[in-house]
N, C-alpha and C positions, 0 to 999 in steps of 0.2 A: 620613263622606263630606262632609257639610255643612261641617264644620270645615276640611277640606282645601280645599274650594272657596273658602271665605272667605279663607283664608291666601293661596292662589294669586292670587285677585282683588286682594287688598291689595298683594301684591308687584308685580303688573302695573301697578296704579295708581301705585305709588311710582316706577316707571320712566316710564310714559307721560305722567303729568300734568306733571312738570317739563319734559319734552321738548315737550309741546304748548304750554305757557305760556312757554316760553323767548322772549326778545325777538327772536330770529332764527329763521328757518324750518328751518335745517339739522338741529338735533337731532331734531326730529320726523321729518324725512325719513329720517334715519339709523336711528332706532329702528323706524319702520314698515317700512323696507327689510329690516331683520333679520327681522322677523316674516314679511314676504312671501317672503323666501328660505326660511324654515322651511316656509312653506306650499307652496312649489315642491318642496321635498324630500318633503313628505307626498303631493303630487300624483303624483310619480314612483313612490312606493311603492304607491299605490292603483291605478296604471295599469301595473304590471308592468315598471317600469324596472330593478328589482333594486337591490341596495344601492349599487354603484358609480354606477349611472345616476341614482339619487335624489340622491346627493351632488353629482353633476355638475349636475343641474338646480338645486339650491339655490345652488351656487357661480355658475352662469351667471346666475341671477336677481340675485344680489348684484352681480356685475360689470356687468350691463346697467343696473341702477339707478344704480350709481356713475357710469357713463359718461353716463347721461342727466342726472344732476344736474350733472356737470361741463360738459355742453353747454348747460345752462340750460333744459332741457325742462320742469323742474318749475314754472317760472313762465311759460313762453312756448309751451306746446303749442297748436296751432291748434284752433279749435272744430270743424273738420271731423273731427279725430281722435275727439272725443267723440261726434259724430253717427254716425260709422262704428261705434264701439264699441256705441252704443245699438242700432243696427240689427242688429249681430251678436247682441247679447243677446236682443233681441225675437224675431228670426227663428230664430237658432240654438237659443235656449232652448226655443222651441215645438217645434222639430224633435227635439231631444234628449228632451224630456219625452214627446212623442208616441211615440217609439220605445221608451221605458221601459228599465228596467235590463237586460232581456234583449238589447236591441239594442246597448247601449253597448260591450260587449267585442268585438263584431264589427267595429267601426270600426278602421281601421289604427292600431296602437299609436303610430307616429310622429306621426300626426295628432292623437291624443288628448293626447300629451305636449306637442306644440307648441301646441295650443289652450290647454292649461292655462298654459303659460308666457306666452302673449300676454295672456290674460285677467288673470292676476296682475300682469303688468307694467303694463298699462294701468290696472288698478285702483289700483295704487300711485301711478302718475303722476297720476291724477285726485285721489287723496287728498292728495298733496304739493302740487298746485296749489291745491286747496281751502284748505289751511293757509296758503299764500302769500296767498290772498285775505283771510283773517282768521280769528282764533280763533272768533269768534261764528259765522261762516259754517260752518266745518268741524264745530263742535259741533252746529249746527242740523241738519245732514245726518245725523250719527251718531245724534242723539236721535230723528230721524224713524224710522230703522231700528229702534232699541231700542223705541220706543213701539209700532210695528207688531208686533214680535215678542212683547212682553209682553202686549199686548191680545189678540193672536191666541191666545196660550196660555190666557189667562183666559177669553176668549169660547168657545174650543173646549171647555175643561173644563166651563164652566158650562152651555152649551146647544148644543154642537156635535152635529149629527146627520148631515149630509150630507158624505161623504168628498170631499176635494178632489183627492187623487191617491193612491188606495189602493195602487197597485202600487209607489209610490215612497216615500211617507211616510204610513202608515195613520193616524197620529195627527192629521193636519191635516184641518180641515174648512172648508167654505165659510163657516159661521157664524163661525169663528175669523178667517178672512181678512177678512171684512166688519167684524168688531170691530176688527181692526188698522187697516183703512182709516179707520174712524170716529175712532180715536184719533189718527191722523196729522192729520186735519182739525182736531181740537180742539187738538193741539199746535201746529199752524201758526198758529191764531188767538192762542194764548198767546204764541208767539214774536214775533208782530207787536206785541203789547203790550210785550214786553220791549224790542224794537228802539226803540219810541217813548218808553219811559219810563226806560230805563237808558243809561248811557254805555258803549256797545259799540264794539268796534274796527272792526266791519264789519257791513253788513246781513246778516240771516239768509237762508237759501235761500228762505224764504217771502216776505220783502220783495222779493227780487230777482225772484221769479216774479210777484209782484203788479205790479211795475214793468213787466215785459216783457209779461205776458199779461192783466192785469186780474183782477178778483175771480174770475169764473167760470173763466177759463183757469188761474189759479193753483191753484184747487181741483182741477181736472181733472189738472193736472200733479202735484200732491201725491198724488192717488190713483194715478196712473201709477207714481210712485216707490215707493209702498207695494206695488203689484203686482210691481214688479221686485225688491223685497226678498224676496218670496215665491218668485219664480223662482230667485234665487240660492240660497236655502235648499234648494229642491227639486232643483236640478241637483246640488248637492253630496251630498244624500241619495241621489240616483240612483247617483252614482259609487260611493259607499260601499256601497250595496246590491249593485251589480254586482260589487264586489270582496269581498263577504262580510265587511265591516268595520263595527263599531258606531261607532267614532270614526275620525277621520282620522289620529290618532296619540295618544300619551300624553305629549306634550311639556308640557301644562298639567295638572298633577295635579288631578283632580276636575272638569275641564272638557273633557277630550279633547285635541284638537289645535288648531292655529292656524286651519286651514280651518273647523273647527266654529264658531269665534268670528267669522270675518270673511266667511263665505260670502254673507250678505245685503248686505254693504257693497260687494262687488265689482261688481255691476251698477249699484247706486244712485249711486255717486260719478260714474262717467262719464256716466250719464244726467242727473244733476243739473247737471254742468258743461255738458252740451249745452243743456239747457233755459235755464239762466241766461245763456248766451251770447247769447240773443235780446234781452237787455236792453242790450246794448252799442250 
């Protein structure tokens, strides 16, 4: 299993890294849109759309993304969109998690399917606009999510005692979540040093937050983004648990599905774009 995970990860990097570091933004937008379309297909399967419906969802996401790119939305989406998305994630995430896995299937299926499409579309749009801002910026947001996840896993394994959301994801603990938050603050400080000592193409998310909110405000904002990464992870876990699925699919051998890999990124990128808009 470990060998399969490594091979899959290397193949993904062989595609994603050239797209990310391309001198223009469209290759990354195209590759990430393909992944988001696959995630839409997975969301349809998890929420009872059936085989044809899931394919329609994937194709619809690809078409919507292509239309948005042609219209210039990946570089010119207004800050109000990000703030609206952040509000939906904060309030809607709290509502969904409060209801738990038992309540999710009772929501109208059309509503669940449309909600997934909107969340995925806005997440991709925020990711694409972040790449248009700069490679260093988009990497700093991704690394924030990865640091929170890795540290939460390590902290939970090492000294986790208090369950964070036992009905949704029994393995997650408050101690793990706090470990992830601490790692995000440390990473933010490291990235500030990188911004000031290396020739980067754009300021990182930490530098932009510092410019907009000051030291204390930037720290609070980083903690908020860390918390939203946990919300994204928990919401996807809830949907999978409600569907009786371990993984969102088997598209990525050894890793599960695309949603399993991007769930924490979906709320963080719109929220990050909302917060850094304050620096304008």
